[in-house]
LUMNUBA-286723 format. One record per residue (C-alpha): x, y, z; residue in three letters. Coordinates in nm, 3 decimals, padded with zeros to 5 digits. Example, Ala and Ser with C-alpha at 12.3 -4.5 7.8 and 13.67 -1.06 7.14 Angstrom:
2
ATOM       xx       yy       zz  residuo
ATOM   01.230  -00.450   00.780      ALA
ATOM   01.367  -00.106   00.714      SER
END
This chain:
394
ATOM       xx       yy       zz  residuo
ATOM  -02.551   00.666   00.492      UNK
ATOM  -02.552   01.017   00.645      UNK
ATOM  -02.184   00.981   00.735      UNK
ATOM  -02.095   00.876   00.380      UNK
ATOM  -02.296   01.165   00.229      UNK
ATOM  -02.121   01.420   00.448      UNK
ATOM  -01.783   01.266   00.364      UNK
ATOM  -01.853   01.297  -00.007      UNK
ATOM  -01.973   01.658   00.026      UNK
ATOM  -01.668   01.758   00.228      UNK
ATOM  -01.439   01.581  -00.018      UNK
ATOM  -01.596   01.765  -00.313      UNK
ATOM  -01.569   02.099  -00.138      UNK
ATOM  -01.201   02.045  -00.062      UNK
ATOM  -01.122   01.938  -00.414      UNK
ATOM  -01.308   02.223  -00.580      UNK
ATOM  -01.115   02.498  -00.400      UNK
ATOM  -00.897   02.665  -00.497      UNK
ATOM  -00.966   02.602  -00.864      UNK
ATOM  -00.663   02.817  -00.953      UNK
ATOM  -00.435   02.523  -00.883      UNK
ATOM  -00.549   02.340  -01.193      UNK
ATOM  -00.559   02.650  -01.411      UNK
ATOM  -00.185   02.713  -01.400      UNK
ATOM  -00.053   02.602  -01.737      UNK
ATOM   00.316   02.677  -01.684      UNK
ATOM   00.358   02.447  -01.384      UNK
ATOM   00.278   02.076  -01.353      UNK
ATOM  -00.006   01.986  -01.118      UNK
ATOM   00.044   01.673  -00.909      UNK
ATOM  -00.247   01.505  -00.728      UNK
ATOM  -00.139   01.285  -00.435      UNK
ATOM  -00.447   01.080  -00.347      UNK
ATOM  -00.473   00.836  -00.058      UNK
ATOM  -00.740   00.576   00.015      UNK
ATOM  -00.744   00.702   00.372      UNK
ATOM  -00.512   00.853   00.630      UNK
ATOM  -00.290   00.596   00.798      UNK
ATOM   00.047   00.616   00.972      UNK
ATOM   00.196   00.391   00.704      UNK
ATOM   00.085   00.585   00.398      UNK
ATOM   00.189   00.900   00.584      UNK
ATOM   00.544   00.761   00.566      UNK
ATOM   00.506   00.708   00.191      UNK
ATOM   00.379   01.060   00.139      UNK
ATOM   00.668   01.192   00.350      UNK
ATOM   00.911   01.010   00.119      UNK
ATOM   00.752   01.183  -00.182      UNK
ATOM   00.772   01.524  -00.014      UNK
ATOM   01.135   01.462   00.086      UNK
ATOM   01.227   01.387  -00.273      UNK
ATOM   01.047   01.694  -00.408      UNK
ATOM   01.227   01.909  -00.153      UNK
ATOM   01.567   01.748  -00.217      UNK
ATOM   01.526   01.826  -00.589      UNK
ATOM   01.414   02.181  -00.503      UNK
ATOM   01.071   02.148  -00.658      UNK
ATOM   00.934   02.272  -00.326      UNK
ATOM   01.097   02.501  -00.071      UNK
ATOM   01.081   02.483   00.309      UNK
ATOM   00.774   02.709   00.336      UNK
ATOM   00.588   02.510   00.070      UNK
ATOM   00.684   02.187   00.244      UNK
ATOM   00.535   02.318   00.568      UNK
ATOM   00.203   02.377   00.391      UNK
ATOM   00.201   02.024   00.250      UNK
ATOM   00.286   01.879   00.591      UNK
ATOM  -00.027   02.056   00.719      UNK
ATOM  -00.234   01.886   00.446      UNK
ATOM  -00.279   02.210   00.254      UNK
ATOM  -00.296   02.215  -00.126      UNK
ATOM  -00.004   02.400  -00.279      UNK
ATOM   00.017   02.661  -00.553      UNK
ATOM   00.395   02.670  -00.558      UNK
ATOM   00.672   02.841  -00.745      UNK
ATOM   00.761   02.534  -00.952      UNK
ATOM   00.475   02.287  -00.903      UNK
ATOM   00.115   02.273  -00.785      UNK
ATOM   00.006   01.993  -00.552      UNK
ATOM  -00.345   01.866  -00.482      UNK
ATOM  -00.384   01.650  -00.171      UNK
ATOM  -00.677   01.425  -00.090      UNK
ATOM  -00.791   01.112   00.089      UNK
ATOM  -01.106   00.908   00.049      UNK
ATOM  -01.181   00.811   00.408      UNK
ATOM  -01.153   00.441   00.316      UNK
ATOM  -01.467   00.477   00.102      UNK
ATOM  -01.465   00.370  -00.264      UNK
ATOM  -01.737   00.615  -00.372      UNK
ATOM  -01.541   00.904  -00.224      UNK
ATOM  -01.217   00.781  -00.383      UNK
ATOM  -01.387   00.776  -00.723      UNK
ATOM  -01.489   01.139  -00.670      UNK
ATOM  -01.133   01.226  -00.563      UNK
ATOM  -00.986   01.091  -00.883      UNK
ATOM  -01.256   01.240  -01.107      UNK
ATOM  -01.213   01.584  -00.952      UNK
ATOM  -00.834   01.565  -00.990      UNK
ATOM  -00.892   01.491  -01.359      UNK
ATOM  -01.143   01.777  -01.384      UNK
ATOM  -00.877   02.006  -01.238      UNK
ATOM  -00.640   01.899  -01.516      UNK
ATOM  -00.389   01.724  -01.294      UNK
ATOM  -00.085   01.631  -01.501      UNK
ATOM   00.026   01.354  -01.266      UNK
ATOM  -00.188   01.132  -01.045      UNK
ATOM  -00.008   00.970  -00.752      UNK
ATOM  -00.249   00.714  -00.601      UNK
ATOM  -00.146   00.554  -00.272      UNK
ATOM  -00.295   00.208  -00.203      UNK
ATOM  -00.461  -00.037  -00.441      UNK
ATOM  -00.822   00.095  -00.455      UNK
ATOM  -00.708   00.444  -00.558      UNK
ATOM  -00.458   00.311  -00.811      UNK
ATOM  -00.720   00.079  -00.959      UNK
ATOM  -00.970   00.362  -01.001      UNK
ATOM  -00.705   00.597  -01.143      UNK
ATOM  -00.599   00.333  -01.396      UNK
ATOM  -00.957   00.257  -01.499      UNK
ATOM  -01.058   00.622  -01.540      UNK
ATOM  -00.753   00.713  -01.748      UNK
ATOM  -00.720   00.400  -01.961      UNK
ATOM  -00.931   00.523  -02.255      UNK
ATOM  -00.827   00.888  -02.240      UNK
ATOM  -00.660   01.022  -02.555      UNK
ATOM  -00.402   01.215  -02.351      UNK
ATOM  -00.410   01.065  -02.003      UNK
ATOM  -00.216   01.211  -01.712      UNK
ATOM   00.076   01.014  -01.581      UNK
ATOM  -00.026   00.766  -01.309      UNK
ATOM   00.250   00.691  -01.056      UNK
ATOM   00.123   00.445  -00.797      UNK
ATOM   00.266   00.318  -00.469      UNK
ATOM   00.164   00.095  -00.173      UNK
ATOM  -00.002  -00.148  -00.414      UNK
ATOM   00.062  -00.511  -00.323      UNK
ATOM  -00.118  -00.676  -00.617      UNK
ATOM  -00.109  -00.450  -00.927      UNK
ATOM  -00.159  -00.742  -01.165      UNK
ATOM  -00.452  -00.898  -00.982      UNK
ATOM  -00.604  -00.548  -00.967      UNK
ATOM  -00.571  -00.505  -01.345      UNK
ATOM  -00.349  -00.196  -01.315      UNK
ATOM  -00.090  -00.372  -01.530      UNK
ATOM  -00.045  -00.717  -01.679      UNK
ATOM   00.323  -00.763  -01.593      UNK
ATOM   00.613  -00.539  -01.486      UNK
ATOM   00.686  -00.434  -01.846      UNK
ATOM   00.342  -00.503  -01.996      UNK
ATOM   00.134  -00.203  -01.896      UNK
ATOM  -00.024   00.114  -02.033      UNK
ATOM   00.241   00.368  -02.133      UNK
ATOM   00.112   00.632  -01.889      UNK
ATOM   00.130   00.405  -01.585      UNK
ATOM   00.435   00.340  -01.368      UNK
ATOM   00.495   00.279  -01.001      UNK
ATOM   00.621   00.055  -00.728      UNK
ATOM   00.474  -00.263  -00.586      UNK
ATOM   00.473  -00.316  -00.210      UNK
ATOM   00.553  -00.683  -00.243      UNK
ATOM   00.432  -00.871   00.065      UNK
ATOM   00.661  -01.170   00.143      UNK
ATOM   00.384  -01.417   00.223      UNK
ATOM   00.627  -01.710   00.210      UNK
ATOM   00.820  -01.568   00.505      UNK
ATOM   00.504  -01.465   00.692      UNK
ATOM   00.349  -01.810   00.664      UNK
ATOM   00.674  -01.965   00.782      UNK
ATOM   00.649  -01.750   01.096      UNK
ATOM   00.334  -01.937   01.195      UNK
ATOM   00.555  -02.240   01.247      UNK
ATOM   00.802  -02.036   01.452      UNK
ATOM   00.521  -01.957   01.693      UNK
ATOM   00.351  -02.298   01.681      UNK
ATOM   00.578  -02.572   01.537      UNK
ATOM   00.295  -02.826   01.510      UNK
ATOM   00.030  -02.596   01.360      UNK
ATOM  -00.194  -02.767   01.106      UNK
ATOM  -00.499  -02.547   01.042      UNK
ATOM  -00.474  -02.178   00.946      UNK
ATOM  -00.771  -01.945   00.918      UNK
ATOM  -00.808  -01.645   00.688      UNK
ATOM  -01.078  -01.431   00.527      UNK
ATOM  -01.148  -01.327   00.170      UNK
ATOM  -01.337  -01.035   00.020      UNK
ATOM  -01.388  -01.121  -00.347      UNK
ATOM  -01.432  -00.752  -00.432      UNK
ATOM  -01.078  -00.658  -00.322      UNK
ATOM  -00.779  -00.771  -00.532      UNK
ATOM  -00.551  -00.756  -00.225      UNK
ATOM  -00.777  -01.000  -00.046      UNK
ATOM  -00.800  -01.242  -00.338      UNK
ATOM  -00.424  -01.231  -00.390      UNK
ATOM  -00.370  -01.273  -00.016      UNK
ATOM  -00.582  -01.587  -00.004      UNK
ATOM  -00.395  -01.734  -00.301      UNK
ATOM  -00.055  -01.662  -00.144      UNK
ATOM  -00.152  -01.780   00.205      UNK
ATOM  -00.292  -02.104   00.063      UNK
ATOM   00.007  -02.165  -00.165      UNK
ATOM   00.271  -02.123   00.105      UNK
ATOM   00.071  -02.290   00.382      UNK
ATOM   00.013  -02.604   00.177      UNK
ATOM   00.383  -02.612   00.088      UNK
ATOM   00.453  -02.644   00.461      UNK
ATOM   00.188  -02.909   00.519      UNK
ATOM  -00.078  -02.678   00.661      UNK
ATOM  -00.444  -02.654   00.559      UNK
ATOM  -00.616  -02.319   00.507      UNK
ATOM  -00.976  -02.248   00.603      UNK
ATOM  -01.114  -01.928   00.442      UNK
ATOM  -01.428  -01.742   00.551      UNK
ATOM  -01.591  -01.504   00.300      UNK
ATOM  -01.667  -01.142   00.394      UNK
ATOM  -01.835  -00.863   00.199      UNK
ATOM  -01.878  -00.593   00.464      UNK
ATOM  -01.747  -00.497   00.805      UNK
ATOM  -02.050  -00.656   00.970      UNK
ATOM  -01.942  -00.996   00.828      UNK
ATOM  -01.606  -00.987   01.010      UNK
ATOM  -01.709  -01.105   01.361      UNK
ATOM  -01.921  -01.383   01.212      UNK
ATOM  -01.634  -01.494   00.987      UNK
ATOM  -01.391  -01.492   01.279      UNK
ATOM  -01.625  -01.700   01.491      UNK
ATOM  -01.678  -01.944   01.203      UNK
ATOM  -01.303  -01.996   01.170      UNK
ATOM  -01.261  -02.052   01.542      UNK
ATOM  -01.552  -02.297   01.552      UNK
ATOM  -01.368  -02.497   01.285      UNK
ATOM  -01.061  -02.518   01.510      UNK
ATOM  -00.811  -02.289   01.338      UNK
ATOM  -00.491  -02.253   01.540      UNK
ATOM  -00.398  -01.910   01.403      UNK
ATOM  -00.565  -01.645   01.187      UNK
ATOM  -00.360  -01.479   00.913      UNK
ATOM  -00.547  -01.201   00.735      UNK
ATOM  -00.449  -01.029   00.412      UNK
ATOM  -00.376  -00.659   00.362      UNK
ATOM  -00.714  -00.566   00.215      UNK
ATOM  -00.884  -00.258   00.356      UNK
ATOM  -01.184  -00.450   00.489      UNK
ATOM  -00.970  -00.695   00.687      UNK
ATOM  -00.746  -00.417   00.814      UNK
ATOM  -01.047  -00.220   00.940      UNK
ATOM  -01.185  -00.537   01.097      UNK
ATOM  -00.861  -00.624   01.277      UNK
ATOM  -00.973  -00.506   01.625      UNK
ATOM  -01.286  -00.720   01.598      UNK
ATOM  -01.095  -01.024   01.475      UNK
ATOM  -00.851  -00.990   01.764      UNK
ATOM  -01.132  -00.954   02.018      UNK
ATOM  -01.304  -01.272   01.900      UNK
ATOM  -00.983  -01.474   01.858      UNK
ATOM  -00.836  -01.368   02.192      UNK
ATOM  -01.117  -01.540   02.380      UNK
ATOM  -00.984  -01.866   02.234      UNK
ATOM  -00.617  -01.787   02.283      UNK
ATOM  -00.566  -01.791   01.905      UNK
ATOM  -00.303  -01.549   01.767      UNK
ATOM  -00.392  -01.307   01.488      UNK
ATOM  -00.119  -01.237   01.231      UNK
ATOM  -00.140  -00.940   00.991      UNK
ATOM   00.083  -00.871   00.689      UNK
ATOM   00.054  -00.499   00.770      UNK
ATOM   00.320  -00.442   01.036      UNK
ATOM   00.149  -00.135   01.177      UNK
ATOM  -00.165  -00.334   01.254      UNK
ATOM  -00.015  -00.420   01.592      UNK
ATOM  -00.115  -00.064   01.678      UNK
ATOM  -00.481  -00.162   01.640      UNK
ATOM  -00.449  -00.492   01.823      UNK
ATOM  -00.302  -00.758   01.594      UNK
ATOM  -00.085  -00.990   01.799      UNK
ATOM   00.175  -01.014   01.523      UNK
ATOM   00.239  -00.770   01.242      UNK
ATOM   00.471  -00.922   00.983      UNK
ATOM   00.495  -00.802   00.628      UNK
ATOM   00.610  -00.533   00.391      UNK
ATOM   00.757  -00.253   00.598      UNK
ATOM   00.943  -00.011   00.369      UNK
ATOM   00.662   00.241   00.330      UNK
ATOM   00.899   00.537   00.338      UNK
ATOM   01.108   00.373   00.065      UNK
ATOM   00.791   00.337  -00.143      UNK
ATOM   00.762   00.716  -00.139      UNK
ATOM   01.129   00.760  -00.223      UNK
ATOM   01.110   00.518  -00.518      UNK
ATOM   00.801   00.677  -00.669      UNK
ATOM   00.958   01.015  -00.587      UNK
ATOM   01.259   00.916  -00.797      UNK
ATOM   01.027   00.849  -01.088      UNK
ATOM   00.842   01.176  -01.032      UNK
ATOM   01.148   01.399  -01.007      UNK
ATOM   01.318   01.236  -01.305      UNK
ATOM   01.000   01.294  -01.507      UNK
ATOM   00.976   01.657  -01.392      UNK
ATOM   01.338   01.715  -01.492      UNK
ATOM   01.275   01.549  -01.828      UNK
ATOM   01.557   01.301  -01.779      UNK
ATOM   01.364   00.976  -01.826      UNK
ATOM   01.077   00.826  -02.025      UNK
ATOM   00.858   00.656  -01.765      UNK
ATOM   00.672   00.455  -02.029      UNK
ATOM   00.986   00.241  -02.060      UNK
ATOM   01.013   00.166  -01.686      UNK
ATOM   00.916  -00.165  -01.534      UNK
ATOM   00.703  -00.161  -01.223      UNK
ATOM   00.943  -00.168  -00.930      UNK
ATOM   00.913  -00.451  -00.676      UNK
ATOM   01.141  -00.529  -00.387      UNK
ATOM   01.000  -00.726  -00.091      UNK
ATOM   01.083  -00.640   00.265      UNK
ATOM   00.996  -00.802   00.596      UNK
ATOM   00.931  -00.612   00.915      UNK
ATOM   00.804  -00.769   01.237      UNK
ATOM   00.620  -00.612   01.529      UNK
ATOM   00.454  -00.773   01.831      UNK
ATOM   00.173  -00.648   02.054      UNK
ATOM   00.267  -00.783   02.396      UNK
ATOM  -00.039  -00.623   02.556      UNK
ATOM  -00.309  -00.790   02.345      UNK
ATOM  -00.110  -01.115   02.347      UNK
ATOM  -00.105  -01.113   02.728      UNK
ATOM  -00.480  -01.048   02.734      UNK
ATOM  -00.527  -01.357   02.514      UNK
ATOM  -00.288  -01.570   02.720      UNK
ATOM  -00.044  -01.592   02.429      UNK
ATOM   00.331  -01.619   02.488      UNK
ATOM   00.554  -01.549   02.191      UNK
ATOM   00.831  -01.786   02.094      UNK
ATOM   01.191  -01.677   02.143      UNK
ATOM   01.237  -01.680   01.766      UNK
ATOM   00.957  -01.426   01.712      UNK
ATOM   01.078  -01.206   01.995      UNK
ATOM   01.426  -01.196   01.840      UNK
ATOM   01.284  -01.100   01.499      UNK
ATOM   01.075  -00.809   01.628      UNK
ATOM   01.172  -00.463   01.504      UNK
ATOM   00.956  -00.316   01.776      UNK
ATOM   00.693  -00.416   02.032      UNK
ATOM   00.384  -00.262   02.189      UNK
ATOM   00.405  -00.294   02.568      UNK
ATOM   00.208  -00.114   02.837      UNK
ATOM   00.039   00.087   02.563      UNK
ATOM   00.365   00.227   02.426      UNK
ATOM   00.577   00.139   02.125      UNK
ATOM   00.945   00.066   02.170      UNK
ATOM   01.177   00.317   02.007      UNK
ATOM   01.190   00.313   01.628      UNK
ATOM   01.420   00.535   01.425      UNK
ATOM   01.226   00.737   01.168      UNK
ATOM   01.359   00.695   00.812      UNK
ATOM   01.500   00.986   00.614      UNK
ATOM   01.697   01.056   00.298      UNK
ATOM   02.075   01.025   00.321      UNK
ATOM   02.245   01.363   00.320      UNK
ATOM   02.428   01.418  -00.010      UNK
ATOM   02.478   01.686  -00.278      UNK
ATOM   02.202   01.702  -00.537      UNK
ATOM   02.434   01.602  -00.822      UNK
ATOM   02.529   01.281  -00.638      UNK
ATOM   02.167   01.210  -00.551      UNK
ATOM   02.058   01.261  -00.911      UNK
ATOM   02.327   01.026  -01.040      UNK
ATOM   02.230   00.757  -00.786      UNK
ATOM   01.859   00.794  -00.859      UNK
ATOM   01.906   00.776  -01.237      UNK
ATOM   02.123   00.469  -01.194      UNK
ATOM   01.842   00.306  -00.992      UNK
ATOM   01.584   00.396  -01.257      UNK
ATOM   01.810   00.270  -01.537      UNK
ATOM   01.792  -00.071  -01.370      UNK
ATOM   01.414  -00.068  -01.424      UNK
ATOM   01.422   00.002  -01.797      UNK
ATOM   01.235  -00.255  -02.003      UNK
ATOM   01.405  -00.402  -02.308      UNK
ATOM   01.225  -00.544  -02.610      UNK
ATOM   01.337  -00.890  -02.498      UNK
ATOM   01.190  -00.841  -02.149      UNK
ATOM   00.858  -00.726  -02.291      UNK
ATOM   00.842  -01.018  -02.536      UNK
ATOM   00.929  -01.267  -02.262      UNK
ATOM   00.659  -01.134  -02.029      UNK
ATOM   00.400  -01.126  -02.306      UNK
ATOM   00.482  -01.487  -02.394      UNK
ATOM   00.445  -01.590  -02.031      UNK
ATOM   00.107  -01.415  -02.008      UNK
ATOM  -00.011  -01.587  -02.325      UNK
ATOM   00.104  -01.926  -02.194      UNK
ATOM  -00.079  -01.874  -01.865      UNK
ATOM  -00.395  -01.769  -02.052      UNK
ATOM  -00.392  -02.066  -02.287      UNK
ATOM  -00.313  -02.301  -01.998      UNK
END
């Protein structure tokens, strides 16, 4: 409780200074708000910064300030930065303070922040634009109903986790696997969606899913032990924040049984998961939402007409160290799929993503062409509304 109170107080202090950022009326104020600091959402934020710099909304000196996590009162734009320390109460304060500081654009990274931003702005007469990213289940979370059926002030990009491919990888590791374990936190849309997807694709391949409920971090070791006592042959968690934070504990418990732990967050191999397989284009998430942002700032597109972007990707990483500790040997197929491995405490070389070098006019043309492909037509909206109505009545 003391830790949470201090976190909230620090968060409020950071957001309340300098107030001048929100008082500038001639420059747009952008609030980039993260659920917490992670290496993956750092890539997304880097993509956003790269786009702002490529379009000359920030210069090199201003970029250096942002890279140091400093709020910016810039020549062309103001930027508010914040993260909630993986705490929902703090995230709520982050969003409310950004609204109090008259942010023109909210850029929430990760589902909990996007959900809160959507909820707090839904009934506003003149809401700020909400551009979300790193959200795997925007429809389960109630941020939108369908790609083209959404509030006019909301747009963004879905980090679509390819659960069908991830579940199939269980068979690559263990061809005769029959029982898969997972966990579910009913309070997190990512977790609920994850359970639905894991169950759907597992059953399609003749596997049975055993799910253990969790509501707090203290439930995680008990849930893991329950799954193992029921004889699960692998544990596949979802991408919810509670399961991600509990990954080291899940791995510790499962390793004693020689049971592999799969995570749909590739980077979770860095905290012990034996296999990280899932959406892996976090930098591209920043670039895509950056395309929307820069086009809006230049006044070249109406974001209310854009569908929510979604393009799945699959990255694979293996932790050879924790696997060896558990007595797990990876199949040749998994080893061949790996983009990188953790071995002897070090990660194999991975090339950091960056924007392609091109003149601004060419970049603008390419970006507007991409965004034009997301424009919703009246027919698309009607079709999606009809599908929603059919699913509701069914």
